[in-house]
N, C-alpha and C positions, 0 to 999 in steps of 0.2 A: 270478311276477308277479301272475297272476290270484288266487292264493291269498291274497296279501298284501292285495289290495283287498277280497276277500270278508271277510277277518278284520276289516279296518277298518270296513266297513259293518256287519258283525255287531255289533261293539262299540258303534257309534253307535246302531243300532236297539235293542240291548239296553238301552243307557242311557236311551233314550226310554221304554221300557216301565217301567224302574225309576222314572224321574221321574214318569211318569203315575200309577203305583201309589202313590207316596209322597204325591202331591198330591191323591189321591182319598180319603184318610183324613178322617174327620170331626174336628171340634174336640175331641170327647170322646176320640177315639182317641189324639190327640197332646197331651192336656192336660198342661201343665207341660213339654212338650218343644219348644216353639217356639224358645226360645233356642238349643237344641242344633241344630235344623235350620238356623237362621241361621248359626251358626258353621261347620257342615259346608259350607253353600253358599258361604260366604266362602273356606273352604279350597280348595274345588274351583275357584273362580274364580282364586285366586292360583296354584294349580298349573297351570291353563290358561295364565295369563299367562307363567309360567316356561317351559312347554313351547313356547309360541308364539315367545318370544324366542330360545330355543335353536334352534328350527327355522329361523328366519330366518338365524341365523348359519351354520348348516349349508348352507342354500340358497346363501348368498353365497359360501361357500368351495367350492361344487361337490359337497358330499357329499349328493347328492339322496336316496339311500336312507335315510339317517338323518333327513333333513328330512321325508320321507314319514312315518316312524315318529312323529316328534315332533308334526307337524301333526295326525296322527290322534289322538294322546294329548290334544293341546290341545282338539280338537273334542269328545272324550269328556268332558273336565272342564267345558267351557263348557256343554255340553248338560245335564250333571248339575246344574250350578248355575243352570240356566235363563237363562243369558246368551245368548239366541238370536241376537242380532246378531253377537256375537263368534264364536259357533258357526258362523254362516254364513261369516264371514271366514276362519276356520280351514279350513272345507271348500273354499272357493274357492282358498286357497293350496295345499291338498292337491291339488286338481285341476290347478293350474298346474304343480306339480312333476311330476306324471304327464305333463303336456303336454311339459315340457322333456325328459323321458325318452322321448318319443314313445310313451308308453303311452296312445294315443288312446281306446281303449275304456274304460279305467279313468278317464281324465280326464272323459270324457262321462258315465259312470255316476254319479260323485260329484256332478256338477252337476245332472244331469237327475233323478236319483232321490232325492237327499238335499238339496242346497243350495237348489235351486229350490223344492222343497216347503216347506222351512223358511221361506224368504222370503215365499212366498205365505201361509203360516200366520200370520206376524207382520205381514203387510200392508206389507212393505218394497218399494216400487216401485224404489228405487235398487238394492236387492239383486237384484231380478228383472232389472232392466236390465243389471247386471253379469253375471248368469248368462247372459242371452241373448248378450251380447258374447263371453263365454268359449266358449259353444257354437258361435258363429259361427267363432271361431278354430280350434276343435278340428275341426269338420267341414270347414273349408277345408283344414287340414293333412292330413286323411285323405281328401281329394278327394271328399267328399260335398257337391257344390256346391249342389244344390237345398235341402238342409237348412241349409247355411251361409248362403245368401241369405235364407232365411226368418228365421233368428234374428238376423242383422245388421239386417234390416228392422224386426223387433220391438224391437231395441235402440234404433234411431233413433226409433221412435214414442214409446217411454217417455222417451227423452232429451229430446225436444221437450216432452213433457207436464210434466216436472219441471224443465225449464230447464237441463239439463246440456249446455253447448256442447261440452265435451270428448268426452263419450260420443256426441254427435251426429256429430262429426267422425270419431270412430273407426268409427261405423256406415257412414258414406259411404265411407271408405277401405276398410273390409271388403268392402262391396258392389263397389267398384272392383276389388279383388283377385279376387273371384269371377268378375267379367266378364273379367278378364285371363286367368284359368285357362280360361274358356270361349272365349277368343280373340275376344271381343266388344270389340275394341280401341277403336273410336270411342266407344262408350258408356262404356267404362272411363276414357278420357281426359277425358270431360266430368265424370265423377264426381270425378276427381282435381283438376280445375280448381275444381270446386265446393268440395271440401274445403279447398283452398288459400285460396279466397276467405273461407270460413268461419273459417279459422285467423287470417287477417289481421284480420277483423272482431272476433274475440275477443282480438286482440293477444297471440297466443301463438306461440312457436317450437317448441312441444312436438312438433309433427307434421312438422317440416321434413324430418327424416331419412326418415320413412315415406313422405312424398310423393315425395321424390327416388327412393327405392327402387322405388316403384310405377311411376313414370314410366320408369325404366330397363328395366322388363319389357315395355314396349310398343315393338314395332318401329317405327322412324321412319316408314316409308312407310305403314304401317297406321294410325298415329295421325293422319295428315294426310288420309286418304281420306274 
């Protein structure tokens, strides 16, 4: 399991080095070769799209190991073609499959060491926001509550800055779940109520199930104290 992650990260980092080297050449070095580079880039992107699509199919069918392999390949191709937004998306999906497999260390490392750095490099606040939310989920699942609370809080800050009501609600619910895990039931109940109010204001039923599940985790007597 750890070897597979290291292999994926090695491939991604190696592709970064290749891309940086190829783009550091002068115009004289690649004179007459621009069209070839464009064609190769396009082929890489198309290959990435194919791998990504197949990875999604495998994830839906429950073949998570193959999904990991294909999302890793998609990330490699997107990085090679300098499609850094799609590269980030593939990395996030790769992390999520690790999360589904309860490979929490691997899920964390893909986001923290690769995806988040990529989003920071390209200046994508939405990508950073999603990374923070994913890290919040990962740390909550692995019972690292201080880290989870911090990342959910950062997700909420960015969500408010860019006007993402859905991510803001996710942040509040994430914080509520951290407080439930810490047995801070009164504060958690207030956060759940806040999330419900926010969802109604946004006119969305997307979080109804999550709100119901969070409430079910709070002992009745504790929530009224």
